[in-house]
C-alpha positions in Angstrom: 112.1 140.8 143.5 113.4 137.6 141.1 116.8 139.2 139.6 116.6 137.8 135.5 119.7 140.9 134.8 122.6 139.3 132.6 124.7 140.8 135.6 125.3 140.5 138.3 123.5 136.7 139.0 121.8 135.6 142.2 125.0 134.1 144.3 125.5 130.4 143.9 127.0 130.3 147.9 126.6 131.9 150.9 128.5 134.7 150.9 131.3 134.8 154.3 131.3 138.4 156.0 134.0 137.3 158.4 137.0 139.1 158.8 140.3 137.4 157.4 143.9 138.7 157.0 145.3 138.3 153.4 148.1 136.6 155.0 146.6 134.1 156.5 147.8 130.9 155.6 144.1 129.5 155.3 143.2 132.3 153.0 146.6 131.0 151.1 145.2 127.6 150.8 141.7 129.5 149.9 143.8 131.3 146.8 144.9 128.1 145.3 142.0 126.3 145.5 140.4 128.9 143.4 143.3 128.4 140.5 142.6 125.4 140.6 139.0 126.1 140.2 139.9 128.8 137.3 142.1 126.4 135.3 138.8 124.1 135.0 136.8 126.9 134.4 139.1 129.0 131.6 139.9 125.6 130.6 144.0 126.1 130.9 146.6 124.7 132.5 148.6 127.7 132.9 148.6 130.2 135.6 145.4 131.9 136.7 144.5 134.3 139.4 141.6 137.2 140.6 141.9 140.5 140.3 140.8 142.6 142.8 138.1 145.5 140.3 135.8 144.8 137.9 135.3 142.5 135.1 136.2 145.9 133.2 139.9 146.1 134.7 140.5 142.9 133.6 140.2 144.5 130.1 142.1 147.2 131.3 145.3 145.2 132.7 145.5 144.0 129.5 146.2 147.1 127.7 148.3 148.5 130.7 150.7 145.5 130.4 150.3 144.5 126.6 150.4 148.0 124.6 152.0 151.1 124.8 152.5 154.0 121.7 154.6 151.7 119.5 152.0 148.9 120.1 149.4 148.2 117.7 146.4 146.6 118.6 143.2 144.7 116.3 139.5 144.5 118.0 137.3 142.0 116.5 133.8 144.1 117.8 130.5 143.2 117.4 128.9 145.5 120.4 129.7 147.8 123.6 132.0 145.9 124.9 134.0 145.4 122.2 134.4 149.0 121.5 134.7 149.4 125.3 138.5 147.4 124.8 139.2 149.2 121.4 138.3 152.7 123.7 141.1 151.6 126.6 143.2 150.3 123.6 143.5 154.2 121.9 144.2 155.5 126.1 147.2 153.6 126.3 148.3 155.2 123.1 148.1 152.5 120.9 147.4 152.2 117.0 143.9 151.0 117.0 142.3 148.9 114.2 138.9 147.8 114.4 136.9 144.4 112.2 133.0 145.5 113.2 130.7 142.0 113.1 128.3 141.7 110.0 125.0 143.2 111.0 123.9 139.2 111.6 126.4 138.8 114.2 128.6 136.9 112.1 132.5 136.6 111.6 133.4 138.4 108.5 136.6 136.2 108.0 137.4 138.2 104.8 137.8 141.7 106.9 139.3 139.3 109.6 142.3 137.6 107.3 143.1 141.3 105.8 143.0 142.9 108.4 145.9 140.5 110.3 147.8 140.6 107.0 147.7 144.3 106.8 147.9 145.6 110.4 150.4 143.0 111.7 149.2 143.5 114.9 151.3 143.0 118.2 147.7 142.9 120.1 144.0 140.5 119.0 141.4 141.8 121.0 138.1 139.2 120.6 134.7 139.6 123.0 133.5 135.9 122.9 129.8 137.0 123.9 129.0 140.8 123.8 125.9 141.4 126.4 125.1 144.6 124.6 123.9 142.5 121.7 124.0 138.6 123.1 125.8 137.8 120.0 128.3 134.6 120.6 131.5 134.3 118.3 132.6 130.9 117.4 135.8 131.7 119.7 138.2 128.6 119.2 137.6 129.0 115.2 138.5 132.8 115.5 141.8 131.9 118.1 143.2 129.3 115.8 142.5 131.5 112.8 144.2 134.5 114.4 146.8 131.9 115.7 147.9 130.4 112.3 147.9 134.0 110.4 149.7 135.9 112.5 151.6 133.5 115.2 153.2 136.3 116.9 150.2 138.8 117.9 149.3 137.9 121.7 145.7 137.3 122.0 143.0 138.2 124.2 139.6 137.4 125.3 136.8 138.5 127.2 135.1 135.7 128.8 132.8 138.0 131.2 129.2 136.5 129.8 130.3 132.5 129.1 132.6 131.9 131.7 131.2 129.3 134.3 128.1 128.6 132.2 129.8 127.5 128.6 133.1 124.9 128.0 135.8 127.2 127.4 138.7 125.4 126.5 141.5 128.2 125.7 144.6 126.6 126.2 147.3 127.4 123.7 144.5 129.4 122.0 144.7 132.7 124.3 147.5 134.3 126.1 145.4 135.8 128.1 141.2 135.9 129.3 139.5 137.8 131.4 135.9 137.1 133.4 134.0 138.9 136.2 132.9 137.4 138.9 129.0 138.2 139.2 128.0 136.7 136.1 128.4 132.6 134.9 130.1 131.9 138.5 127.2 133.8 140.3 129.4 135.4 143.4 129.6 139.0 144.3 130.8 141.8 141.7 134.2 143.2 142.3 136.7 140.6 140.9 138.1 140.3 137.6 139.1 136.5 137.0 142.1 136.2 134.9 144.2 133.3 133.0 147.6 133.9 131.8 149.7 131.9 129.0 153.7 132.1 129.8 153.8 133.7 126.7 151.6 136.0 127.8 153.4 136.9 130.8 157.1 137.3 129.1 155.5 139.9 127.0 153.9 141.6 129.8 155.8 145.4 130.0 153.1 146.8 132.8 152.6 150.7 132.8 150.8 150.6 136.1 152.0 149.4 139.7 148.3 148.1 141.0 147.9 146.4 137.9 151.3 144.8 137.1 151.2 141.8 135.8 154.8 140.2 136.4 154.0 141.8 140.8 150.6 140.0 140.6 151.9 136.5 139.3 154.1 136.7 142.1 151.5 137.2 144.7 149.8 134.6 144.1 152.0 132.1 142.8 155.1 133.0 145.3 153.3 134.7 148.2 155.3 138.3 147.6 153.1 141.1 148.9 152.3 143.3 146.2 148.3 144.9 147.8 145.9 143.7 149.9 143.1 141.8 147.4 139.5 141.7 148.5 139.6 139.3 150.9 136.0 138.4 151.4 135.3 138.6 147.6 137.9 135.7 146.9 136.3 133.8 149.7 133.0 133.9 148.3 134.0 133.0 144.3 136.3 130.1 145.5 133.0 128.6 147.4 131.0 129.7 144.5 133.3 128.2 141.5 133.3 125.2 143.7 129.5 124.6 143.3 129.8 125.8 139.6 132.5 122.4 138.8 130.6 120.1 141.5 127.6 120.8 139.1 129.1 120.3 135.9 129.7 123.8 133.3 128.2 121.4 130.5 125.1 120.8 132.8 125.0 124.7 133.1 125.1 125.5 129.6 122.8 122.8 128.7 120.5 124.2 130.8 120.9 128.0 129.8 119.8 126.7 126.3 116.9 125.2 127.0 115.5 127.7 128.9 116.6 130.0 125.8 114.9 128.0 123.4 112.4 128.2 125.2 112.4 131.7 125.8 112.5 132.4 121.7 110.1 129.4 120.7 107.2 131.0 123.9 107.5 134.7 122.7 108.6 135.0 118.9 104.9 136.8 118.3 106.0 138.9 120.5 109.6 139.3 120.5 112.2 139.2 118.0 115.9 137.7 119.2 118.8 137.5 117.7 119.7 135.5 114.8 119.5 131.4 116.4 123.1 130.8 115.2 124.8 133.6 116.6 122.5 133.8 120.3 124.7 133.3 123.2 122.9 131.0 125.5 123.7 133.3 128.5 121.9 136.7 127.6 118.7 136.4 125.8 118.1 139.6 123.9 114.3 140.7 123.2 113.0 143.1 120.9 109.4 143.9 121.6 106.8 143.8 118.2 104.1 145.6 119.7 105.0 147.8 122.8 108.5 150.0 124.1 111.4 148.1 126.2 110.2 151.0 128.9 106.9 149.1 129.1 108.0 145.5 129.1 110.8 146.9 131.3 107.7 148.1 133.8 105.1 145.5 133.5 107.7 142.9 134.5 108.8 145.1 137.8 105.4 144.9 138.7 105.6 141.3 138.0 108.6 140.7 140.3 111.4 140.4 137.7 114.0 142.6 136.7 115.9 142.3 133.7 117.9 144.8 131.6 116.8 147.5 129.3 119.5 147.3 126.5 122.9 149.4 126.4 125.1 149.9 123.9 123.8 149.4 120.2 120.3 148.0 121.3 119.8 151.0 123.8 116.5 151.9 123.7 115.3 149.1 121.5 115.8 146.1 123.2 115.4 144.1 127.0 118.1 141.5 128.1 117.4 138.8 130.4 120.3 136.8 132.3 120.4 133.5 132.3 123.3 132.7 134.0 123.1 129.4 136.5 119.8 129.1 138.3 118.5 132.2 136.5 117.4 130.1 133.5 114.9 127.8 135.7 112.7 131.1 135.7 112.7 131.3 132.5 108.9 129.9 132.4 107.3 132.3 135.1 109.1 135.1 132.8 107.4 133.8 129.8 104.1 134.3 132.1 104.6 137.6 132.4 105.3 138.9 129.2 102.3 137.0 128.3 100.3 138.1 130.5 98.9 134.7 131.5 97.0 135.3 134.9 96.9 138.9 134.8 
């Protein structure tokens, strides 16, 4: 079965299976290499780490460190994962305000500016690419807009879908960014890589022992024991990230964009897509015109392809195709299966 889901993606490197102690000096060196690599992935010069937990844990940690019942959060949401961050913030007791993307997946700049002015949020959340809809916001413009309109507001960015496949360059823009190991970084699931600015660290007021960013910083930077991390997963992520950087993130982005353009052109008679100007290169969301999404999924399974159904706002309406890393190389075969070529 060829895996073309929008996560997990096929592994980028061999996954080590040996048992290693988290106190082993060689493992500490692996951690440092991974931190250096993650700085390049996120486009930052400050602290990075890989939390033991899924990408959603990365978002939860932001809420557990930066929010409490006295704080206000503003979420720019374009799908399921923006709604998830809003839910996490509400569970912390924060006052949560949501600005939705337009029906075409665009940023409503006027509404966003009004919300920043009226809400005066302590924390701003933005999902760079929402895999439920396949839309991508202009994250640099959004973060600059927020920084200029509300300089005291901390910015948190969900980069789960683009990291490792799209250049990020978040230096000076995001106070906290998180991703997941199993998508653009092409490693096993179970880690949430993060980037944390000095300003973000200074504002951390943890309500969780396990998710305490100050303790996590001390563990990764000074080796002070906090918890036993997922050693084998960290070793696998370090290898995979090294491969990603060796190939080059711009090259990976180019391949994904070309694959998406090929899909759009080849399938436009049978499927609708999100507007081209907001479509993310890493997740293609296909809306069938002539058959149900369930029928498309069944046909692809029979042809040896595993893609994903729609979720959130696209549930029951679409199928979703991952174009992370090597997945982009399979699009011609996928198109032939979708169009019944050779059937």
